[in-house]
C-alpha positions in Angstrom: -3.6 60.7 -124.0 -4.2 62.9 -121.1 -7.0 62.5 -120.4 -9.7 59.2 -121.4 -13.1 60.8 -120.4 -14.9 63.3 -118.7 -15.5 61.2 -116.2 -11.6 60.3 -115.8 -11.0 63.6 -115.9 -13.0 65.3 -113.3 -11.9 62.1 -111.0 -8.7 63.2 -111.0 -8.8 66.6 -110.5 -11.6 65.9 -107.6 -8.9 63.8 -105.9 -6.0 66.1 -106.7 -7.3 69.3 -105.1 -10.6 68.4 -103.3 -13.3 71.2 -103.0 -12.0 74.2 -104.4 -15.0 75.6 -105.7 -14.9 79.5 -103.5 -11.2 79.4 -103.8 -10.1 83.2 -105.4 -7.1 84.6 -105.7 -3.6 83.2 -103.7 -1.4 85.2 -101.3 -2.9 88.7 -101.7 -4.2 88.8 -98.0 -2.2 88.6 -94.6 -3.7 86.7 -91.3 -4.8 89.8 -89.6 -6.9 90.8 -92.9 -9.8 90.8 -91.1 -10.8 92.6 -88.0 -11.4 89.3 -86.2 -8.0 88.9 -84.1 -5.1 87.0 -84.0 -4.8 83.6 -86.0 -6.1 80.2 -84.5 -6.1 76.9 -85.4 -7.8 73.7 -84.3 -6.6 70.1 -85.4 -8.4 67.2 -85.8 -6.8 63.6 -85.6 -9.6 61.3 -86.2 -8.3 57.4 -85.4 -10.3 55.7 -87.6 -11.5 52.3 -86.5 -12.9 53.0 -83.1 -9.3 53.1 -80.8 -9.4 51.4 -77.5 -8.9 53.7 -74.5 -9.3 50.9 -72.4 -5.6 50.4 -73.3 -5.0 54.1 -73.6 -5.9 55.9 -70.2 -5.7 53.3 -67.3 -6.4 54.1 -63.2 -3.2 52.5 -61.4 -4.6 54.4 -58.0 -7.3 56.6 -57.8 -9.9 57.1 -55.3 -12.3 55.1 -57.0 -10.8 51.9 -58.6 -7.5 50.4 -59.2 -5.4 48.4 -61.7 -6.8 45.3 -60.4 -10.3 46.1 -61.2 -8.9 46.8 -65.2 -6.6 43.4 -64.9 -9.6 41.6 -64.3 -12.2 42.9 -66.8 -9.1 43.3 -69.5 -7.9 39.4 -68.6 -5.6 38.5 -71.6 -5.1 42.0 -72.9 -4.2 43.7 -69.7 -1.3 45.7 -69.7 2.1 45.3 -67.4 1.4 47.8 -64.8 5.4 47.9 -64.5 5.2 49.2 -68.4 2.7 51.8 -67.9 3.4 55.6 -68.1 2.6 57.4 -65.2 0.6 60.6 -65.0 -1.1 62.7 -62.1 -4.6 63.9 -62.1 -4.3 65.5 -58.5 -3.6 62.5 -55.8 -5.0 59.7 -58.7 -2.3 58.4 -60.5 -3.2 56.9 -64.0 -1.2 55.1 -66.5 -1.1 56.0 -70.5 0.3 53.4 -72.6 3.6 52.8 -72.8 3.8 53.6 -76.8 2.3 57.2 -75.6 5.9 58.8 -74.2 5.6 62.1 -75.9 1.8 62.0 -74.9 3.4 61.7 -71.4 5.8 64.0 -71.6 3.2 66.9 -73.0 0.7 66.2 -70.5 3.3 66.5 -67.2 4.3 70.0 -68.5 0.8 71.0 -68.7 0.4 70.9 -72.5 -1.6 67.6 -72.9 -4.9 67.0 -70.9 -7.1 63.8 -71.2 -11.3 63.9 -71.5 -12.5 60.6 -70.0 -15.3 58.6 -71.3 -16.4 60.7 -74.6 -18.8 60.0 -77.0 -22.1 60.2 -78.7 -25.0 61.3 -76.6 -28.6 62.4 -77.1 -28.8 63.1 -73.2 -27.4 62.3 -70.5 -28.0 58.5 -70.0 -27.5 56.1 -67.9 -27.4 52.0 -67.6 -31.2 51.9 -67.1 -32.2 54.4 -69.8 -29.2 52.1 -72.2 -31.2 48.9 -71.2 -35.1 50.1 -71.8 -33.6 51.0 -75.3 -35.7 54.3 -75.7 -34.3 54.7 -79.3 -35.9 58.8 -79.7 -33.3 59.0 -75.9 -29.8 57.2 -77.7 -27.4 57.6 -80.5 -29.1 55.8 -83.9 -27.1 52.5 -85.0 -24.8 52.3 -81.8 -21.7 50.2 -82.3 -22.0 50.9 -86.3 -18.6 52.7 -87.8 -20.2 54.3 -90.7 -23.1 56.1 -88.6 -21.0 56.5 -85.6 -18.2 58.6 -87.5 -21.3 60.4 -89.3 -22.2 61.2 -85.9 -19.0 62.1 -84.6 -18.4 64.4 -87.5 -21.8 66.0 -87.3 -22.3 66.1 -83.6 -25.8 64.6 -84.9 -26.5 61.5 -82.4 -30.1 60.6 -83.7 -30.4 61.8 -87.0 -28.7 62.3 -90.2 -27.0 65.6 -91.6 -25.7 67.2 -94.7 -22.8 69.3 -92.4 -20.3 68.7 -90.0 -19.5 70.4 -86.7 -16.3 71.9 -88.6 -17.8 73.0 -91.5 -20.9 74.8 -89.3 -18.1 76.6 -87.1 -16.0 78.0 -90.3 -19.7 79.0 -91.4 -20.3 81.0 -88.5 -17.4 82.7 -87.8 -16.6 83.4 -91.7 -17.8 86.9 -91.9 -15.6 87.9 -88.7 -12.7 86.4 -88.5 -11.9 84.5 -92.3 -13.5 87.4 -94.9 -10.7 88.4 -96.8 -9.5 84.7 -96.7 -7.7 83.9 -100.1 -8.2 80.1 -99.0 -10.3 78.0 -97.8 -10.6 78.0 -93.9 -10.6 74.3 -93.5 -7.7 71.6 -95.0 -7.8 67.7 -95.4 -4.9 65.7 -95.5 -6.7 62.4 -94.7 -9.6 62.3 -96.4 -11.8 64.4 -94.8 -15.5 63.6 -94.8 -18.4 65.2 -93.1 -16.7 66.9 -90.3 -15.1 69.3 -93.1 -18.6 70.6 -94.9 -20.6 73.8 -93.8 -23.4 75.4 -96.0 -21.0 77.4 -97.3 -17.6 76.3 -96.4 -15.7 73.4 -98.2 -12.5 71.7 -97.7 -9.6 72.1 -99.5 -7.7 68.9 -99.9 -4.2 69.0 -99.6 -2.2 65.5 -100.0 1.1 65.2 -97.7 3.5 67.3 -99.3 1.2 69.6 -101.1 -1.4 70.0 -103.8 -1.2 67.5 -106.8 -1.7 69.0 -110.3 -4.5 67.1 -112.5 -3.4 63.5 -113.2 -1.1 63.2 -116.4 -1.0 67.3 -116.4 2.6 67.2 -115.1 4.3 69.3 -117.7 3.7 73.2 -118.2 2.8 72.4 -122.1 0.2 69.6 -120.7 -1.4 71.7 -118.1 -2.3 74.3 -120.8 -3.5 72.1 -123.3 -5.6 70.9 -120.6 -7.1 74.7 -118.8 -7.3 75.3 -122.8 -9.7 72.5 -123.2 -11.8 73.7 -120.4 -12.2 76.5 -121.8 -14.0 75.6 -124.9 -18.2 76.7 -124.4 -20.0 73.6 -125.4 -23.2 75.5 -124.7 -24.0 73.2 -121.5 -24.0 75.0 -118.8 -23.1 72.5 -116.4 -20.5 71.2 -117.9 -19.2 75.0 -117.8 -19.8 75.1 -114.4 -17.4 72.3 -113.3 -14.8 73.6 -116.0 -14.6 76.9 -113.7 -14.2 74.7 -110.5 -11.5 72.9 -111.9 -9.9 75.6 -113.5 -9.8 77.2 -110.1 -8.7 74.0 -108.2 -5.6 74.1 -111.0 -4.7 77.4 -109.6 -4.8 76.8 -106.7 -2.7 73.8 -106.7 -0.1 75.6 -108.8 -0.1 78.8 -106.1 -0.2 76.8 -102.9 2.5 74.4 -104.2 4.6 77.7 -104.8 4.3 79.1 -101.7 4.8 75.9 -100.5 8.3 75.9 -101.8 9.7 78.3 -99.4 7.9 77.0 -96.7 10.0 74.5 -94.6 9.7 73.2 -91.5 12.9 71.5 -89.5 10.9 69.9 -87.1 11.9 66.4 -87.9 8.8 64.2 -88.2 8.1 60.1 -88.3 8.6 59.0 -91.2 5.0 58.0 -91.3 1.6 58.9 -93.0 0.2 60.6 -90.0 3.9 62.3 -89.5 3.7 63.5 -92.9 0.2 64.9 -92.4 0.9 66.9 -89.6 4.4 67.9 -91.1 2.0 69.0 -94.1 -0.1 71.0 -91.5 2.7 72.8 -90.0 3.9 74.0 -93.1 0.5 75.4 -94.3 0.7 77.2 -90.6 4.1 78.6 -91.7 2.6 80.2 -94.8 -0.8 81.4 -92.9 0.2 85.1 -93.5 -0.3 84.6 -97.2 -3.5 83.1 -96.5 -5.7 85.8 -95.1 -7.1 83.0 -92.6 -7.8 84.1 -88.9 -9.7 80.8 -88.0 -8.6 77.5 -89.4 -9.4 74.0 -89.0 -7.3 70.9 -89.8 -8.7 67.1 -90.7 -5.4 64.7 -90.4 -6.8 60.9 -89.9 -4.8 57.3 -88.5 -6.4 54.4 -89.9 -6.2 51.0 -88.5 -8.2 50.8 -85.1 -10.7 48.1 -85.3 -8.8 45.9 -83.7 -10.8 42.9 -83.6 -7.7 40.9 -83.5 -4.0 40.9 -82.8 -4.6 44.1 -80.9 -1.7 44.6 -78.3 0.8 44.6 -81.5 -1.3 46.5 -83.9 -2.6 49.2 -81.2 1.3 49.6 -80.5 2.6 50.4 -83.6 -0.5 53.2 -83.9 -0.5 54.7 -80.7 3.3 54.9 -81.0 3.0 56.5 -84.5 0.4 59.1 -82.5 2.2 60.1 -79.8 5.7 60.9 -81.8 3.5 62.8 -84.6 2.1 64.7 -82.0 4.9 65.4 -80.1 7.0 66.4 -83.2 3.9 68.6 -84.2 3.5 70.1 -81.0 7.7 71.4 -81.7 6.9 72.5 -85.2 3.9 74.7 -83.6 6.7 76.8 -81.6 9.2 76.6 -84.9 6.4 78.7 -86.7 4.9 80.3 -83.7 1.6 79.0 -83.7 1.8 77.0 -80.5 0.1 79.3 -77.9 -2.7 79.6 -80.9 -3.3 75.9 -81.8 -4.9 73.1 -80.1 -5.2 69.9 -81.7 -7.5 66.9 -80.5 -8.0 63.4 -81.0 -11.6 61.8 -82.0 -12.8 58.2 -82.9 -15.9 57.0 -83.4 -16.4 55.0 -80.5 -14.3 52.8 -78.1 -14.1 49.2 -77.5 -15.2 46.9 -75.2 -13.2 46.2 -72.1 -13.5 42.5 -72.1 -11.6 40.7 -74.7 -12.8 38.2 -77.4 -11.7 35.3 -78.3 -9.3 36.6 -81.3 -6.7 38.9 -79.1 -8.7 41.5 -79.7 -11.9 43.4 -78.8 -15.1 44.5 -80.3 -17.2 47.8 -80.8 -18.2 49.7 -77.8 -19.3 53.4 -77.2 -17.1 55.7 -75.0 -13.5 56.1 -74.8 -10.7 58.6 -73.7 -9.5 61.4 -76.0 -6.2 63.7 -75.7 -6.0 67.7 -76.4 -2.8 69.3 -76.5 -1.8 72.9 -76.7 0.0 75.2 -74.8 -0.5 75.9 -71.0 -2.1 78.8 -70.0 1.3 79.8 -67.5 3.0 80.0 -71.0 0.4 82.2 -72.1 -1.8 79.3 -74.6 -5.0 78.2 -74.0 -5.1 74.7 -72.1 -5.7 73.9 -68.8 -3.4 70.8 -69.2 -2.2 68.0 -67.0 -5.6 67.2 -65.6 -8.6 65.2 -66.7 -12.0 66.4 -67.5 -15.2 64.6 -67.3 -16.0 61.8 -65.6 -13.9 58.9 -65.4 -15.7 55.8 -65.5 -16.5 52.5 -63.4 -14.3 49.3 -64.9 -16.7 46.9 -63.4 -17.9 44.7 -65.8 -22.0 44.9 -65.8 -21.3 47.9 -63.2 -23.0 51.4 -63.3 -21.3 52.6 -66.6 -21.3 49.2 -68.3 -24.2 49.1 -71.1 -23.8 45.2 -70.9 -21.5 43.0 -69.3 -18.6 43.9 -71.5 -17.0 46.6 -70.4 -19.0 49.0 -72.9 -18.9 52.0 -71.9 -21.9 54.6 -71.7 -20.1 58.2 -72.2 -20.7 60.4 -69.2 -19.2 63.4 -71.3 -20.9 64.0 -75.1 -18.9 64.8 -78.1 -21.6 68.2 -78.3 -20.0 69.6 -74.9 -16.3 68.5 -76.1 -17.1 70.2 -79.2 -18.6 73.1 -78.0 -16.0 73.7 -75.6 -13.2 74.1 -78.5 -15.9 76.0 -81.0 -16.1 78.7 -78.0 -12.5 79.3 -77.7 -12.4 79.3 -81.5 -14.4 82.0 -81.2 -18.3 81.3 -81.5 -20.3 83.0 -79.0 -22.5 81.3 -76.1 -25.2 82.9 -77.9 -24.6 80.7 -81.5 -23.5 77.8 -79.9 -26.7 76.1 -79.7 -27.4 76.6 -83.6 -24.2 74.7 -84.5 -24.5 72.0 -81.6 -28.3 71.7 -81.2 -28.5 68.5 -78.7 -26.0 70.3 -76.4 -28.5 72.0 -74.5 -29.5 68.7 -73.1 -26.4 69.1 -71.0 -25.4 70.5 -68.2 -23.0 72.7 -69.5 -21.8 73.5 -73.0 -18.1 74.4 -72.0 -15.6 71.5 -69.9 -13.4 74.6 -69.5 -10.3 72.5 -70.7 -9.6 75.8 -72.8 -9.6 79.2 -71.5 
């Protein structure tokens, strides 16, 4: 049988095409259809599991600390100083993980920046405030994967939210930039959750290589039979509404795949899941003129960062994948003509402890370091690259930036500030920032300055 039950049918359809109920006809508009101006894109790469920032960006010789302080706290997980890839932040020398060669090249060319010690905060927080355990002033359920992922993606640190900040940003800009869009302004290639959900905006899920048709409906005759089945009126309004949504999804899949068939990107990507996700993003960017979207958000995901054991080998492979994929994607944005209008950024639910555990790994912590990639301002892009933003923390165990005694960094920059900076470059007015990021008013600035 083509489908065993309505439940199986709906599950297959949703898995194939995502939230596509709001999609209309495809390919009738162009990217300048709205009056809001030229195309811009935000690309989130979520490092699921909690990336260890301590072995991602490392102080070598700075005004405050040096490699030896890092090595004392890092102990058996310390990367050798000789292996580190040097980058400069003014007069300070830092090292990147040895597998981040492509990101090092982007940074040295001014096309990448580091945002240091970033994490969820309700308000500026000190070691004393954390240890007082005043829960109203701290993010809820710190060190929990699920809670911190939801908080990162919603920018709501001590409560719950039905929407994510990516979705709320697109809600805010819909009338100005995406009024004539023939496609969802948010595309997920890697299991986007809360981040992609707005009040009116929902993500279109596009698996790597393009949208798939319904499972089993892989011939024209079978697809026609399914579509005919969905037109059957059984008098149940809920079922009819679901059928309408699914039918639109089938139309979306067919149309998108037809458009993507002519969208080839010559840039070579690594043969990995993240590489394939970013290649799909580049192919969709190439057909942006057919989508009618002025502001587009993409969500990709790379998992495996919950490194409680065997961290050195695991993180080597993961960061190599990240760097090679990001390097290829930046080249692809140049190929398709969006490099000056695209900002790619990393996110992760939390960082990890500086001090290792007994299994050659690290444990859940708090603050971490992140990358922003885009063309630098001298070359016509928006990024103030080749430098650090935020405050690099002290790595002294039990020191002023340690929540306990294991190198659990207390963030010095909030996710709200990070996200609000990108939202304002994307087109959100300063007056509307507070409605999207309700906690950003607790901080000195809502714009960190890494984007012009």
